[in-house]
N, C-alpha and C positions, 0 to 999 in steps of 0.2 A: 862084445866089441864096442858097442855104444857106451857101456859103463866104463870101459877102459879109457876111451877117448875123453869122456866127461871127467874121469879121475885125473887125467893128464892136464886138462884145462884148469881144474880146480887146484891141482898142485902148483901150476904156474902162477895162478892168482895168489895162492897162499905165499909163495916165495916172494912175489912182487910186493906183497904187503908186509914182508918181514917175518912171516910165520915159518913154522917148521913144515917140511915137505911131506914126508910119509912115515907111516909106521907099518909094521908087518901085521897082517891079519892071518896068522898061521892056520886058524881053523878054516879059512876060506882058500888058503893057498895063493893069495894075491897080495899085492901092495895097494893100499888105498891111502888117500890123504887123511891126516889125523882128524880133520874136522868133517870128513865126508859123512853126511847123513842127509836124508830127504829134507829135513827142516833147514839145515845149513844151505843146501842147494837152492831151496826155495827163497831163502833170505838173500842169497847172492843174486838170484834172478830178479827179485823184487827191488832190491836197493842199488844194484850196480848197473848203471847205464852203459858203461864201457863193455861189461860182460855181455849184456843183451845185444849191444851193437855188434860185437864180435861173433856171437853165436848166430844171430839172424843174418849177418853179412855172409857168413860161411854158407848158410842155407841158401840165401839168395844167389850167391855165385854158383853153387851147384845146380840150383833150379834153372838159372839162366842157361847154363851149358846144356842141361838135359832138354830144355825146351828147344834149343837149336838142333841138338842131335836128333830129337824125335821128329821135328818138322823136316829135317833133311832126310831122314829115313823114309818118311811118308811122301814128301814132295820133291826130293832131290832129282828124280828123273824127269819131272815135269817142269821145273823152273830153276832159275839161276840161284846159286848159293848166296849171292849178295842179297837178293830179294828175301830169301829165307832169313838171313842175318838181320835185316831191317825189321821184318815182321816178328821174329823171335825177340828182338830188342824191345819192341812195343809191349809184348806180352810179359817179358821178364821184368821190365821197369814197372809195369802196372802191378805185378805180383809183389815186387820189392817194395813199392810204395805202400801197399796195403799192410805188409808185415812190419815195416819200419814205423809207419804211422801208429798202428795199434799196439804192437808188442814192444818196440824200442822206445819211442818218444811219447807214446800214449797221448797223442794230440787230439784235441776236440775243436781245432780251428776250422776255418773254411776249407772244406775238402777240395774243391775245384782249384782254389788259389794255391793250396799246398801241392796238389798234383802238378800244376803248371810249373811251379818252382822246382819240384823234384825232377821233372823231365828236362828242364833247362840245365840243371846240374849234371845230368847224365848225357847230354849231347856230346861233350868232349870224349867220353869213352866210346860212344858210338862212332864218332869220326875217326878216332885212332883205330878202332876195330875194323872199320871199312877200308882203311889204308893197309893194315897188316894182313887182313884175310886174303885179298887178291894177290898181295906180294908173296905170301907163302904158297898159295895154291897155284898161281900162274907161273911164277918165276922159280920157286924152290921145288915145286911139284909135290906138295904135301896134300893129303886128302883134306877136304873142307872141315871135317869133324876134328881131326888132329890140329889143323890150323886154328880153328876156333878155340880149342883148349889151350894151345900155346898163346894165342892172343889174349885170352882171359887172364892167364897167369902173368903175362907181361903188363897188362893194364892194371891188375891188382897191385903188383909190386911197384909199378911206376906211380900209381895213385898214392900209395903209402908215402913214398919219398917226396912227391910234390906237396902233399898235405903237411908232412912233417917239416919240410924245409922252406915252404913258401906260404901255404894257406894259414897254417897254425904256428908259424915261426914266432918265437918269443921276441918281443921287442925290448930293446934296452931302455926305451923311454917310458913305457907304461905297460902294466899288466892288465889294464882295464880296457873294455870295448869303447 
């Protein structure tokens, strides 16, 4: 399953780069990207920041949801789901910072300053989540875990469009910072 998912990502990357998608591996009974090998996968991981960002971002999103679900399963009867959402956000953002700092951006800058900036950048998603979560739980009557999952999907999709059309919008005046 993981190999198939990785093959799909590599296929998408190959097509985006203008390459050929797949060839048949009849002896294995599967379809694999033409360039799929451990050495090519390692080169993609080492050289492609966008691929690392996508892979680690998917991991961090899944981890953040699982942290909330786990804390809710343990403490859901003892405390409010909003408190669990805030506490899980702190844990998830800390975990996300560690993976993005080391695995994606490979930073060696001031850790505390980077951690502060990283948290500031994620306050918007926390705010949106804290609005959506009670809206879904209290008004629509969805369980907190399902509501958190839906909120996460909406935040990820919304973040993509905000970054694409606002944060990183191409200027007609200059392509430089």
